[in-house]
DRENSENU-709378 format. One record per residue: x, y, z of N, C-alpha, C, O in turn; residue in one letter. Coordinates in steps of 0.02 Angstrom, whole numbers, plus 50000, padded with zeros to 5 digits. Atoms other than C-alpha are relative to their C-alpha. Layout:
DRENSENU-709378
XYZXYZXYZXYZA;...
END
This chain:
DRENSENU-709378
500015001850071518785444972469500724998349977501205001849991M;499355002350025520205435372385500175003749936499795003549888V;499804996150058521145446472263500254995549944500044996149886K;499725004550050522135432972174499704993050009499934989050050N;500365006249993520955418472151500254994949949500294996549889K;499745005250044521625402272079499464994749990499174992050038R;500495005150017520465390371988500364994049969500844994949930Y;499745006150031520865372271943499454997049958498904995749982L;500485002950046519985365171791500304993649970500844993849940V;499755006450025520195346771745499514996949952498924995949968V;500405003250052519545338871585500304993149986500814992549952D;499755006850007519775319971592499664996749940499104994249946A;500285002950060519505313671415500184992649993500474989750039G;499885007250011519625296171341500744998349995500964993150019N;499305001650013521455297271291500505004150041501075002050049T;499544996049960522195311171397499605004450048499005005550040R;500304995749949521855322371546500325006949995500935007550000I;499744993250005522025341271526499845003750065499285003650089K;500074996349938522305351771681500195007349987500735008849962V;499874992950010522175370671675499975003850066499575002150110A;500004995549942522575383871805499835007049977500145009749931V;500204993250016521695400571797500155004550060499975002850117Y;499914994949949522265415771896499495005549987499545009249938N;500574995550011520705426271917499664998149934499394992649929N;500335001650063520045427171738500484997849945500274996849888D;499505001450051521655422771648500254992850004500384990150058K;499715006650004522245405771589500755000550011501105003749972L;499294999349981523955403771672500424994349974500994995449952A;499595005750021524525386271628499554994149983498994993450009E;500355006150019523975369871548500494994250004501074994749982I;499595006149994524655352471586499624994249969499014993549979H;500315005850031524315336571487500294993650032500894993050041L;499805006449971524355319171564499684994449960499074994449948F;500275005950035524175302871468499734995050051499824996050112S;500265005149955523335287471540500554996350037500434993050088S;499425003149968525075281171584500345004550050500845002650081D;499684995149956525475296671686499555002050059499565007850081E;500464998549945524185295371825500385001550065500135005250108L;499594998549941525575295571956500215007450000500195010850051T;499814992950006526175312471891499395004550011499455009850042Q;500624996149989524375318671888499845000350075499675005750100L;500135000249928524155313272069500465004950037500235008650081K;499524995549967525725322672121499815007349988499855011550033S;500194993150016525145338472031499405002250041499395007750069F;500624998249964523425338172111500115000750075499805004850108L;499854999849928524135334972285500425006250017500315009350069I;499524994649985525505348172273499715007049990500005011950015D;500284993450015524395362272212499355001350037498944996850044N;500604998249963523055371472310499635005549962499945010049933R;500414995450038521615381272235499395002150040499174998750086F;500594997449966520145391772290499374996349976498934994850015H;500575003550030518915383272171500264995049949500774996249916E;499795005050049519045367572064499394996549970498874995950003A;500545003650034517965358271938500304994449959500844995149930I;499785005950037518135341171858499474997849951498884997049969L;500425003150050517385334971696500344993549980500934993449964S;499695006550014517655316471662499544995649960498954994949975S;500365005250037517125303771532500334993250013500204988449977V;499665006249983518215290571613499574995850048499014997850064R;500385004549957517665276171726499805003350066500125008150087S;500224997349936516735279571888500574999650052500645004050093Q;499455000949952518245272871984500525005449992500745008450041K;499494994850012519495284771902499735006950014500095011250040E;500314993449987518285299371913499995001350075500165006850098T;500034999349926518035296472100500705001250028500795005250074K;499314999349978519925294872123500255007149990500565010050034W;499784993150014520255311772040499635004950044499935009850068M;500414995549960518845320072135500245000350072500235005550104L;499735000449932519575314272301500655003950007500795006850059Q;499374996449999521255321872255499895007649995500305011550018L;500174992950009520415338472211499525002150055498925002550044M;500424998849941519775342972382499525005849989499725011449972Q;500514994850007518135352472374499805001549929499425006249916G;500164998850070518025351272185499284998149984498994993850016A;500665001550024516365351172095500054995449939500474996449896K;500035004450058515945337171973499515003149950498925004049966L;500374996150049515325345771815499294997349987498815001049991F;500655002650021513905333971767499504999550057498904998550044K;500475000549945513145333771942499765006950024499375007350072T;500214993349980512915352671953499255000949985498984997849940L;500724999050005511135358871972499805004949946499235004949923S;500164995150052511245372971845500615001249956501185000449976K;499484998750049512215377371689499875006849966499305009249967F;500084993450032512515393771594499564999949937499385005249912P;500455000550058511445387171448499444995150018499514991050063I;500555004749990509785378071439500104993649961500544993349918G;499945006550033509545360071381499344998049969498834997750004L;500575002850034508315353871251500234993449969500344992949909N;499705006450019508925335871244499624994550035499514994850096Y;500455005149973507895320171269500324995850055499974993550100D;499665004249949509215310771371500595003950029501165002150016T;499454996049973510225323871467500484996050044501074997850051P;499575004149958510895310271582500534996449960501034994249988E;499515003450042511825302671434500455005049962500915002949927T;499624995050036512525319071367500715000550028500805001650088L;499304999849978514425318871374500185006850030499985012050004G;499804993849966515195331671491500395004549954500325010649957A;499604996050046516405337271356499565003649949499705009349931D;500454996950049514985340671234499655006050031499595011350000R;500344994549967514055351371360500475005850015500285011650006L;499514994749986515615360871412500195003849937500255010049938A;499854996750064516035364371230499445004749979499565010349955N;500584995950019514285370971200499965006350042499805011750016A;500004994349955514395382471351500525005249977500385011149973I;499464995550021516055389771291499835003349933499945009349924A;500164997450067515455391771111499475005550005499545010849974A;500534995049996513865401071158500235006350035500025011850018F;499754994149964514775412471279500405004649955500415010749966S;499604996050046515895418271137499615002349939499735007749912Q;500374998350061514655418170993499435004950013499295009249972A;500594995849983513175426571081499464999449946499095004249934K;500495001350052512095418870944500034992649984500294988650023G;499975007050020511885402470851500724997649997501145000849966N;499315002549995513435392070887500034992549986499604988850010A;499905007150016514065375470820500714998050019501195001450002L;499355002749981515485365270894500124993549962499694989149959V;499795006250032516415351970794500614997650038501155000650035V;499475002949959517475341170909500284993949964499954988849959D;499695005550038518685330170810500484996350045501064998250052I;499595003849954519335317370932499884992549992499834990149936G;500145007150003519015299170976499384998749957499364994149916T;500584999650045517305302470899499965007049972500275011749998C;500124993450029516775316770788499315002350022498814999150005I;500624997949969515445326570879499815007049977500225011649977K;500294993550016514335340770821499525001850056499114997750076F;500454997649947513445351170954499775007049984500175011449971D;500304993650022512255365470917499645003450058499255000350095F;500344995949951511695379571032499645005549962499955009249924V;500394994950034510285390670969500115006950030500375007550085S;499864993149981510335409570982499685002050066499885007050096E;500324998649935509205409171136500374996750058500134996850115D;499605002949947510565399971233499774993250023499844991650082G;500245006849983509825382471228500384994849958500404995349897V;499665005650035510825366771185499474995749968499004993550001Y;500515003550037509855357671050500184992849980499754988949961Q;499795006750020510895341871015500515000449944500845005549935G;499515000150053511965336670868500084993149970499594989849953G;499875006650029512795320870803500664997250026501095000950051S;499395003549981514145307970842500164994949946499724991249924I;499785005150047515155297570719500714997950018501045001350058S;499335002549983516785287470726500555005049981500515008249929P;499434995750014518405297270735500504996649954500384991049931G;499505002550048519965294670629500264993150019500224988549979I;499695006349980520805280770728499484994450003499634988649988Q;500535004949996519145271970755499844997249931499684991349924M;500145002250068518875271270567500554995449973500424990349942R;499445004450021520605264170534499944993250034500014988050001Y;500045006349963520375251070670499414995749977499474989649974K;500595003750021518635246270610500144996249934499924990549927A;499855003250064519265242470434500444993950010500374988949975M;499565005649986520615231270505499644994450037499754988550022N;500325005049956519525222370634499414996549967499274990749982Q;500605002950029517995219370526500104997349929499624995649895F;499845003350064518885213070370500574995250011500934995550061T;499465004949994520075198870338500645002449966501195000149982A;499424998350041521225207570215500295006950008500825008449981G;499764993149994521415225770266500465000850061500284998550115L;499534999149945522925230570373499785005550047499295009150033P;500134994449954522935242370522500435005949978501045005849985L;499654994050023523395259270451499845005850047499335005750082A;500144994149957523515275970543500345006349973500535010750011N;499684994250030524235288470420499565006250009498965006049996N;500384993949988523715306270464500235005849955500005011449963L;499764994850045524625315770326499485001649947498984998149940E;500464998050053523765324770183499974994449947500494992749918Q;500055005650047523095310870069499935002349927499775008049913P;500154998950071522995309569880499264998649988498954994850025K;500705001350017521285309869800499914992849976499414989649992L;500045006950026521645293369712500574996050029501154997150013I;499495004349970522565280369815500264995049950499884992349909G;499685004650047523795269369721500194993350032500494989050000K;499905006349966523905255469850499434999250049499065003950062S;500555001249953522715247569974500055004650060499565007550082T;499914995649942523465257370119499855007249981499535010850019V;500154993250023523395273470018499255001149992498995006450009E;500734999550009521575270069974499655000650068499175004450074C;500294999449933521175267570159500125007050028499685010050059M;499814993349976522095283570200499565005449969499325009950004H;500424995250035521135293270068499284999650025498965004850037T;500695001049978519475285870123499875002950069499355005950081G;500094997649932519735290170305500085007650004499625011150027V;499854992949990520525307470296499565004649957499285009449983M;500434995950042519585314570147499274998850016498855003250008L;500685001549981518015305770205499795004050061499235006750064G;500144996049941518105314270375499925007349982499465010750005V;500034992950019518455331170296499355001549962499045006649974E;500614999050040517005329170173499384999750045498915003650037A;500565000749953515835323670312499915006450041499355009050047E;500034993949958516255338570421499785006049958499355009949979I;500184994350043516145350970276499274999849980498945005049979S;500705000650020514445344270222499535001750058499035005250048A;500394998449941513745345270398499995007550012499475010550025F;499944992849989514385363070417499565003849950499215008549969I;500404996750051513565368170253499254999450015498875004150004Q;500715001049983511895360770309499805004550058499265007450056D;500154995649944511965370270473499985007349979499545011149999Y;499984993050024512445386470386499395001849959499155007549961Q;500594998850041510995384670266499375000950042498905004350021A;500605000049958509765382570409500005005650052499485008050072K;499964995249944510405394870540500425006149980500995005649960Y;499664993750017510855413070511500505001950054500435000250112D;499504997549952512375421070591500334994650041500494995750099G;499725005749963513105404270638500755000950009501125002249962L;499295000149985514795404370725500214992950014499894989450053T;499795007049995515765388070713500674999550036501145003450022I;499395001149961517085381770833500254992949987499864988149991F;499695006550011518285367470792500464998650058500875002850077I;499575001949944519115358270935500154992549996499924989149950T;499845007149999519805341070980500724998649978501015002549940G;499305001750012521495332570969500184998949927500754999949908G;499865001350070521335328070784499825005749954499865005149893D;500174994250041520775345170725500605002749963500535005949910A;499384997550030522595349070684500134997349930500535000249893Q;499875003150065522525337870531499575002849944499615000549887Y;500444997150050521245348570442500065007650001500235010650052F;499944992850006521235366470379499315003349995499105005449941D;500654996749999519545373370431500065007350021499605011250010F;499924993249973520235389270510500015005349946499885011249961A;499954995150054520445397570341499315002249974499265006849933S;500674998450024518555398070314499675005150046499845005550105K;500334994749963517425412270371499584997350058499264992150053N;500405001649940516625411670544500154993250029499734990250062N;499795006349970517595396070591500625001450042501115004250017I;499464998749954518735396970743500254993450030499864989450055F;499705006049971519935383370800500235001750071500625006450081V;499844998849929520095382370990500104993350034499624989850050D;499855006549970520975367371066499824999750074499794994350104E;500164999749928520505373171242499265001750013499095004350066N;500714998149995518635375271212499674996750061499295000050097L;500315003549943518135362071341500215003250066499805004150111T;499764996849938519225370071475499665006750011499485008350068L;500334993649995518445386971438499294999150026499065002950069T;500685001349978516695379871459499964998150073499505000250109G;499985002049929517155371971626500155006050044499855006750098L;499824994149961517945388071687499405004850006499275007550060F;500594995749999516405398171639499484997350050499165001150086I;500495003249956515325385671734500195000850074499765002350115T;499794999449929516355385971895499955007250023499795008650081I;500074992949982516385404871891499275001750014499125005450061Q;500714998649991514485405371874499754997350066499295000150095A;500215003049936514315394272028500305003650059500035003450115H;499674996649944515515404572132499695006850012499595008950069V;500254993249994514795421772094499255000150013498955005550019H;
END
């Protein structure tokens, strides 16, 4: 029996790749690699050896295969035969690996009705019922996608990307776009959360994703911000397959 077991967990998202190292049950280190740093990622994966490894990827098949080859003996998350939660989803083959991993992590911590709000490239809601079954959720455009859409689908609106706290009433076109995007996203998320809370008792809510930092949801009851939720879900899954 190996006393000090090292796990490698890789979450390859649309904009960046997160790599976590776990020593036994403890998160030891996290490394972030942008799409321009694949050479550095390759060096890290080659130079480090692990007892167990898992990869979750929403990137192209070519890049996913490339990473999997570098992680010798690693398991590809979406191809596993079993997961720590059940699935009640009409098209499980289309379910994003990050959404499923988030749901696994949320339910493992909530032990009851759990809702994940992932604020990233898209804004994703994922709900797990108290019986440990993933039920689905919603997907809408993220912050940058909204800014880009206004620029690309109109003739007169510029490309804006302000992420600071907006005014309620914008005094210029750019300010109005900023208010519409940032307060619109916040209002959308808050309304969805209220609807879920009204329908499901004892709901625990988890906020994650790269753009979660621009909103203050952590001050509300039963809402927990966890930027490493996806990594946690992947780690729970690889542990369940090992033991």
